[in-house]
C-alpha positions in Angstrom: -30.9 -8.2 30.4 -27.3 -8.3 30.8 -24.8 -6.6 28.5 -23.2 -10.0 27.2 -26.9 -10.6 25.5 -26.5 -7.8 23.9 -23.0 -8.3 22.7 -23.7 -9.7 19.0 -22.7 -13.8 18.5 -20.0 -13.2 17.0 -18.6 -10.1 17.9 -16.0 -11.6 20.5 -14.9 -14.3 18.9 -14.1 -12.4 15.5 -12.0 -10.2 18.2 -10.0 -12.9 19.2 -8.9 -13.8 15.8 -8.4 -10.1 14.9 -5.9 -9.9 18.0 -4.2 -13.1 17.3 -3.5 -11.8 13.5 -2.1 -8.5 14.7 0.0 -9.7 17.4 2.0 -12.8 14.8 1.7 -9.4 12.2 3.0 -7.2 14.4 5.8 -9.8 15.6 6.4 -10.5 11.8 7.4 -6.6 11.3 9.3 -6.2 14.2 11.8 -9.1 13.5 13.4 -6.9 10.3 14.6 -4.0 10.6 12.8 -2.4 7.8 9.5 -3.5 9.6 10.4 -1.7 12.4 11.0 1.8 11.0 7.2 1.0 8.9 6.0 -0.4 11.9 7.0 3.5 14.0 6.7 5.8 11.3 3.4 4.6 10.4 2.0 4.7 14.2 3.5 7.9 14.8 1.7 9.6 12.0 -1.3 7.7 12.9 -1.0 9.4 16.3 -0.1 12.6 15.1 -2.8 13.2 12.7 -5.5 11.7 15.7 -4.6 14.6 17.9 -4.5 17.0 15.4 -8.1 16.1 14.2 -9.2 15.8 18.3 -7.7 19.3 19.0 -9.9 20.5 16.0 -13.1 19.4 16.9 -12.0 20.5 20.5 -11.2 24.1 18.9 -13.8 24.2 16.6 -17.0 22.2 18.3 -19.2 23.1 20.5 -19.2 21.3 23.5 -22.5 20.0 25.6 -22.7 21.3 28.9 -25.4 22.0 31.7 -25.3 25.8 30.2 -24.8 24.8 26.6 -27.8 22.9 24.8 -29.1 21.6 28.1 -31.4 19.5 27.0 -28.8 17.3 24.9 -26.4 17.3 27.6 -29.3 16.0 29.8 -29.7 13.1 27.2 -25.9 12.4 27.4 -25.9 12.3 30.9 -28.9 9.8 31.2 -28.0 7.5 29.1 -24.6 7.4 30.7 -26.2 7.1 33.7 -28.3 4.1 32.2 -25.4 2.1 30.5 -23.0 2.4 33.4 -20.4 4.4 32.1 -17.9 5.6 34.6 -17.5 9.1 32.8 -19.7 11.4 30.6 -17.4 11.7 28.1 -17.0 15.2 26.0 -20.1 15.0 23.6 -19.7 18.3 20.6 -21.7 19.3 17.8 -19.5 20.3 14.3 -21.1 21.6 11.3 -21.3 18.9 8.6 -21.7 20.6 5.1 -24.7 18.0 5.1 -23.4 15.0 5.9 -25.0 12.8 8.5 -22.8 11.2 10.9 -21.6 10.8 14.8 -18.7 8.9 16.1 -16.9 7.9 19.4 -13.2 8.1 19.4 -11.1 8.6 22.3 -7.7 11.0 22.6 -4.5 8.9 22.3 -6.3 5.8 21.7 -6.4 3.9 25.4 -5.7 6.3 28.1 -7.4 9.6 26.8 -10.3 11.1 27.5 -14.2 9.6 25.7 -15.2 11.9 23.4 -18.6 11.5 20.9 -19.2 13.8 18.2 -22.5 14.6 16.7 -22.8 16.3 13.4 -25.2 19.2 13.5 -27.7 18.1 10.7 -28.7 14.9 12.7 -29.2 17.3 16.0 -31.3 19.9 13.3 -33.4 16.8 11.9 -34.0 15.7 15.5 -35.2 19.0 16.5 -37.7 19.1 13.5 -39.0 15.8 13.5 -41.5 14.7 15.9 -41.0 10.8 15.1 -37.0 10.9 15.8 -34.8 12.2 18.3 -31.3 12.0 18.8 -31.4 9.0 21.7 -30.4 6.6 19.2 -27.4 8.4 18.0 -26.1 9.2 21.4 -26.4 5.7 22.8 -24.7 4.3 19.7 -21.7 5.9 20.4 -22.1 5.6 23.8 -22.4 1.4 23.0 -19.2 2.2 21.5 -17.3 3.3 24.1 -18.7 1.0 26.4 -17.8 -1.8 24.9 -14.4 0.0 24.3 -14.2 -0.5 20.7 -12.1 2.5 20.2 -9.0 1.4 22.3 -9.5 -2.6 21.0 -8.9 -0.8 17.6 -5.5 -0.8 18.1 -5.0 -4.5 19.0 -7.1 -5.1 15.1 -5.6 -2.6 13.3 -2.8 -5.3 11.6 -6.2 -7.2 11.1 -7.7 -4.8 8.4 -5.2 -5.7 5.9 -6.7 -9.4 5.9 -9.4 -9.5 3.9 -12.6 -9.8 5.0 -11.6 -10.1 9.0 -11.2 -6.6 10.4 -14.2 -5.5 8.7 -16.0 -8.7 9.6 -15.5 -7.8 13.1 -16.4 -4.0 12.4 -19.9 -5.1 10.8 -20.5 -7.2 14.6 -19.4 -4.0 16.5 -21.9 -2.2 14.6 -24.7 -4.7 15.3 -24.0 -4.4 18.7 -24.3 -0.9 19.3 -27.8 -0.9 17.3 -28.7 -3.4 19.8 -27.2 -1.7 22.9 -28.9 1.7 21.4 -32.4 0.2 20.5 -32.3 -1.6 24.2 -31.5 1.7 25.6 -33.3 3.9 24.6 -36.4 1.7 24.7 -37.4 3.1 21.0 -36.4 0.6 18.8 -38.8 2.5 15.8 -36.8 5.7 16.6 -32.9 3.3 15.6 -34.9 2.2 12.7 -36.0 5.9 11.9 -32.2 6.9 12.4 -31.0 4.6 9.9 -33.9 4.9 7.3 -32.3 8.6 7.6 -28.7 7.2 6.9 -30.8 5.7 4.0 -32.9 8.2 2.7 -32.1 11.7 4.2 -33.8 14.2 6.5 -36.7 14.6 4.2 -37.7 11.5 2.9 -36.9 8.8 5.6 -40.6 8.4 6.9 -41.5 8.2 3.4 -39.8 4.8 3.0 -41.8 1.8 2.1 -39.7 -0.3 5.1 -40.6 -3.6 3.6 -39.9 -2.9 -0.6 -36.6 -1.3 1.0 -35.8 -4.7 2.9 -36.9 -7.0 0.0 -34.3 -4.6 -1.9 -31.7 -6.6 -0.3 -33.0 -9.9 -1.3 -33.1 -9.0 -5.0 -29.3 -8.4 -4.9 -27.8 -11.6 -4.4 -24.8 -10.9 -7.2 -21.6 -12.1 -6.4 -20.1 -8.2 -6.2 -23.0 -7.2 -3.6 -21.8 -9.9 -1.8 -18.2 -9.0 -2.2 -19.1 -4.7 -1.2 -20.9 -7.0 2.1 -17.8 -7.9 3.0 -15.3 -5.3 2.5 -17.8 -2.7 4.4 -16.3 -1.8 8.0 -20.3 -1.2 8.4 -23.2 -3.6 7.5 -26.1 -2.8 4.4 -28.8 -0.4 6.0 -31.4 -3.1 5.8 -29.5 -5.8 7.5 -28.9 -3.4 10.7 -32.9 -2.6 10.3 -33.2 -6.4 10.5 -31.5 -7.3 13.5 -32.7 -4.5 15.1 -36.5 -6.2 14.5 -34.9 -9.7 15.2 -33.2 -8.5 18.5 -36.6 -6.8 19.8 -39.5 -8.9 18.3 -37.5 -11.8 17.4 -37.1 -13.0 14.2 -40.7 -14.4 13.2 -42.1 -10.3 13.8 -39.5 -9.3 11.8 -40.7 -7.1 8.5 -39.0 -9.4 6.1 -37.2 -12.3 6.1 -33.7 -11.7 4.6 -32.2 -14.5 2.4 -28.8 -15.5 3.3 -26.2 -15.5 1.3 -23.4 -18.0 3.4 -22.8 -19.6 -0.2 -21.7 -16.9 -1.6 -19.7 -15.6 0.8 -18.3 -19.4 1.2 -17.4 -19.1 -2.2 -15.8 -15.6 -2.0 -13.4 -16.7 0.6 -12.3 -19.9 -1.1 -11.6 -17.7 -4.5 -10.0 -15.2 -2.7 -7.6 -17.5 -0.1 -7.4 -20.7 -2.4 -8.3 -20.1 -5.9 -6.8 -17.2 -6.7 -3.0 -17.7 -4.7 -3.2 -21.1 -7.0 -4.1 -19.3 -10.4 -1.2 -16.7 -9.5 1.3 -19.3 -8.1 0.4 -21.5 -11.5 1.0 -19.0 -14.0 3.9 -17.4 -12.1 5.8 -21.2 -12.4 4.6 -21.7 -15.7 5.7 -18.2 -17.2 8.8 -18.8 -15.1 9.2 -22.6 -16.6 8.4 -21.5 -20.6 11.0 -18.2 -19.8 13.5 -20.8 -19.1 13.2 -22.7 -21.8 13.4 -19.7 -24.0 16.4 -19.2 -22.7 14.9 -15.3 -22.3 16.6 -14.5 -19.1 20.1 -15.6 -19.5 20.1 -13.1 -22.1 19.0 -10.6 -20.8 21.2 -10.8 -17.9 24.0 -10.9 -20.8 23.3 -9.2 -23.8 26.6 -10.5 -25.9 25.4 -14.1 -25.3 22.3 -13.7 -27.9 23.1 -13.7 -31.7 24.2 -10.7 -32.9 25.3 -11.9 -37.2 29.1 -11.2 -36.6 31.6 -13.7 -36.6 34.0 -13.6 -33.7 31.3 -12.8 -31.3 32.4 -15.8 -29.5 35.9 -13.5 -28.2 33.8 -10.3 -27.0 31.8 -13.4 -24.8 35.2 -15.0 -23.6 36.5 -11.3 -22.6 33.1 -10.7 -20.8 33.6 -14.3 -19.1 36.9 -13.6 -17.8 38.0 -16.6 -19.9 41.7 -15.5 -20.6 42.2 -19.3 -22.3 39.8 -19.1 -24.2 40.4 -15.7 -25.4 44.3 -16.1 -26.2 43.2 -19.8 -28.0 40.2 -17.7 -30.2 42.9 -15.5 -31.2 45.8 -17.8 -32.4 42.9 -19.6 -34.0 42.6 -16.2 -36.1 39.7 -14.5 -34.6 39.4 -11.2 -35.8 40.7 -8.9 -32.4 38.9 -5.6 -34.5 35.5 -7.2 -34.8 32.5 -5.3 -33.8 29.0 -5.8 -32.1 26.0 -4.3 -33.2 26.6 -1.0 -31.5 30.1 -0.8 -33.2 31.7 -1.8 -30.2 34.9 -3.5 -30.6 36.7 -6.4 -28.3 39.1 -4.0 -27.1 36.5 -1.2 -26.2 34.6 -4.4 -24.0 37.8 -5.5 -22.8 38.2 -1.7 -21.4 34.4 -1.0 -20.3 33.8 -4.7 -18.5 36.8 -4.0 -15.8 38.9 -6.8 -17.9 42.6 -5.2 -17.7 44.6 -8.1 -18.2 42.8 -8.6 -21.9 44.0 -5.3 -23.1 48.1 -5.8 -23.5 46.8 -9.2 -25.3 44.3 -7.8 -28.1 47.0 -4.9 -28.5 49.6 -7.3 -28.9 47.3 -9.3 -31.8 46.5 -6.2 -33.4 43.4 -4.3 -31.7 43.1 -0.9 -33.6 43.3 1.4 -29.7 41.6 4.6 -32.3 38.4 2.4 -33.4 35.5 4.7 -32.6 31.9 3.3 -31.9 28.6 4.6 -33.1 28.6 7.6 -30.2 32.4 8.1 -31.3 33.9 6.7 -28.4 37.5 5.1 -28.5 39.1 2.8 -25.9 40.9 5.4 -24.5 37.5 6.9 -23.4 36.3 4.0 -22.3 39.6 4.0 -19.8 38.9 7.2 -18.6 35.4 6.4 -17.9 36.1 3.7 -16.3 39.0 5.3 -14.6 41.4 2.3 -15.3 45.2 4.2 -15.7 47.0 1.3 -16.4 44.7 0.5 -19.7 45.0 4.0 -20.6 48.5 4.1 -20.6 49.1 0.6 -22.9 46.6 2.5 -25.2 48.4 5.4 -25.7 51.9 3.6 -25.7 50.4 1.6 -28.5 49.5 5.2 -30.8 46.0 5.9 -29.0 45.0 9.7 -30.1 43.8 11.5 -26.6 42.0 14.2 -29.5 39.7 12.2 -31.0 36.5 13.6 -30.2 32.7 11.3 -29.9 30.1 12.6 -31.4 29.2 15.0 -29.0 32.6 16.6 -29.6 35.0 16.1 -26.8 37.8 14.0 -26.4 39.6 12.0 -23.6 41.0 14.8 -22.2 37.6 16.4 -22.2 36.3 13.7 -20.3 39.0 13.4 -18.0 38.1 17.0 -17.1 34.8 16.7 -16.4 35.2 13.6 -14.3 38.4 16.0 -12.6 40.8 13.0 -13.0 43.5 14.9 -12.2 45.9 11.9 -12.7 44.4 10.9 -16.6 44.8 14.6 -17.1 48.5 14.6 -16.6 48.5 11.2 -18.2 46.6 12.4 -21.7 48.5 15.9 -21.2 52.0 14.2 -22.2 50.8 12.5 -25.1 48.8 15.4 -26.5 51.0 17.5 -29.5 50.1 20.6 -27.9 49.4 20.5 -23.9 49.2 24.1 -24.2 45.9 23.8 -25.5 44.6 22.7 -22.5 
């Protein structure tokens, strides 16, 4: 049988889609400075962690050689030759703390050495069991190397961010490796037993009722069962067993015919890619329109635009808007320059805090109090110090602002100037202080 007959019919197609998606995503990242930075950082972190992980295995795992587990090593050599691998990979046995797994990898992904890691519990089971040996596990991992799945993983990496696309390709790759392992070992039942070990464990796998186990898959037809399958990098074990039986014996000779879930899959794809985005856009647009009608955003953007209950709030709003003509007109019409908002702030303080120094002399001319204190005890002079507005500070002092008034924390304008290390303001304030020696 030719190799292309062993490859799952959807693997190559999905790989092409994944490569196109990854190239487009990479291009999008590379055209922005932030994207390039993220791309490089994530790539370097992944490469570094991979090298460290592989080095750990090489330092601590037991490598198969002619003098180290020679029987297992011979299986690797024979299967590598049978599968026409150019080089025999390094194979390590690694203690796994009870985990049942094996994996193929490649140091530096594209150009490095091929490696296969067998978790020790799998090897133990093969040693103890009469109806299972490690051939299938070894052949499955060698198939990953033969198909260059590790090198290809780089070209599908960004496609993993697209729901269902990258994981679908990985599942097809697993089907291919199951087929190749069953074909090259010529032991399909051994492959099935290997999968049953993953399902039920080392002591119960040979007691599993295969018919009931496959029917169990047919019973799970719900939304979340199908969604879980679409998001998984490995197919459900019953489907892998069914694929092996179908591949070896033909569909009519499979233990159980598995039900198709195409309708659920189409529904989930439509839901994820069309209905949910449409719903999100609709809710966002609707909420934006509703908020705009309530004028809620404008109130958040400008805290003085909402109704506070004070008669002369328009004066403060005109100051914030830097509308000199309106401010002068309001003052001429009798607006009180000493009106306060809900925080106890006066129009003079609003002018200083919003960096509107041109309004300071106008407000002072119309009788604004330079010593007014808000709810926190701040005065226009303290606000000028905080804003580093020396010119407004001079005007306030000339109009009678007291540099000794203290806020609720017991700090005067001079104390604030000292905190800011504003030497010009310190000198100015001291010159208006009754007792400069105090400072």
